[in-house]
MARVOGU-154475 format. One line per 3 residues: their letters; for each residue y, x, z of C-alpha. Coordinates in nm, 3 decimals. Each point is the difference from the previous one (the first is absolute). Layout:
BEGIN
a> Y:X:Z | ...
//
This chain:
BEGIN
msf> -2.319:1.223:2.668 | -0.022:-0.346:-0.161 | 0.202:-0.201:-0.226
drk> 0.189:-0.306:0.166 | 0.125:-0.221:-0.334 | 0.163:-0.231:0.304
nim> 0.256:0.299:0.061 | 0.057:0.028:-0.324 | 0.395:-0.175:-0.082
kea> 0.039:0.007:-0.396 | 0.375:0.230:-0.058 | 0.148:-0.074:-0.329
ksk> 0.321:0.145:-0.168 | 0.263:-0.166:-0.215 | 0.253:0.187:-0.218
vfv> 0.333:-0.051:0.060 | 0.366:0.018:-0.065 | 0.257:0.146:0.264
ite> 0.331:-0.002:0.052 | 0.247:0.154:0.289 | 0.311:0.039:-0.077
qye> -0.014:0.362:-0.083 | -0.375:-0.063:-0.199 | -0.232:-0.124:-0.179
fig> -0.362:0.025:0.081 | -0.303:-0.064:-0.184 | -0.325:0.021:0.170
flh> -0.290:-0.103:0.183 | 0.041:-0.321:0.326 | -0.315:0.063:0.204
lin> -0.073:-0.354:0.115 | -0.339:0.001:0.215 | -0.139:-0.282:-0.034
mdr> -0.083:-0.170:-0.352 | 0.121:-0.285:0.107 | 0.315:0.141:0.110
res> 0.434:-0.025:-0.210 | 0.231:0.261:-0.021 | 0.202:-0.220:0.181
dvl> -0.223:0.016:0.291 | 0.051:0.379:0.008 | 0.393:-0.048:-0.026
ndd> -0.013:-0.264:0.223 | -0.241:0.193:0.241 | 0.144:0.181:0.368
kpf> -0.035:0.399:-0.163 | 0.370:0.140:-0.067 | -0.123:0.127:-0.275
ihl> -0.193:-0.064:-0.375 | -0.259:0.251:-0.126 | -0.041:0.044:-0.366
tdv> -0.206:0.262:-0.131 | -0.062:0.194:-0.361 | 0.400:-0.112:-0.042
evr> 0.288:0.101:-0.268 | 0.354:0.069:0.144 | 0.234:-0.021:-0.211
vkk> 0.373:0.081:0.146 | 0.279:-0.346:-0.097 | 0.308:0.286:-0.008
tnk> -0.186:0.225:-0.204 | -0.213:-0.150:-0.178 | -0.245:0.276:0.118
trt> -0.382:-0.122:0.046 | -0.277:0.219:0.163 | -0.341:-0.124:0.087
vpf> -0.145:0.025:0.350 | -0.330:-0.027:0.214 | 0.123:-0.197:0.269
vai> 0.339:-0.171:0.173 | 0.118:-0.192:0.220 | 0.289:-0.267:-0.059
nkr> 0.156:-0.150:0.372 | 0.034:-0.369:-0.070 | 0.376:-0.048:0.084
nvv> 0.100:0.209:-0.374 | -0.215:-0.210:-0.246 | 0.182:-0.200:-0.154
cvi> -0.268:-0.176:-0.241 | -0.424:0.083:-0.044 | -0.124:-0.173:-0.338
pfe> -0.326:0.031:0.042 | -0.209:0.037:-0.435 | -0.267:-0.256:0.036
sek> -0.270:0.120:-0.178 | 0.017:0.328:0.126 | -0.148:-0.135:0.284
rpt> -0.418:0.107:0.103 | -0.219:0.023:0.323 | -0.039:0.378:0.098
tgi> -0.235:0.160:0.181 | -0.103:-0.135:0.407 | 0.136:0.097:0.276
et> -0.237:0.030:0.302 | 0.176:-0.124:0.349
//
């Protein structure tokens, strides 16, 4: 099997703070292209945003928990705050 560099898309992940009515999330939002921004993900047609390595805090009880993955319905999102210094490249994804 040959390896074709032209068919690799660069991916980056950006650490973000996501606020909903009931929860707060801190995790990594995956940006499929290095030049893609967090706002591009929020404005695309997909109904959910996906975070990995997530700390979840329940606002009502102040309890926190760490989970490997969470999908958040965009309709529930009140605010997304990126941690600018945390954006970094990850491995390429074959297309």
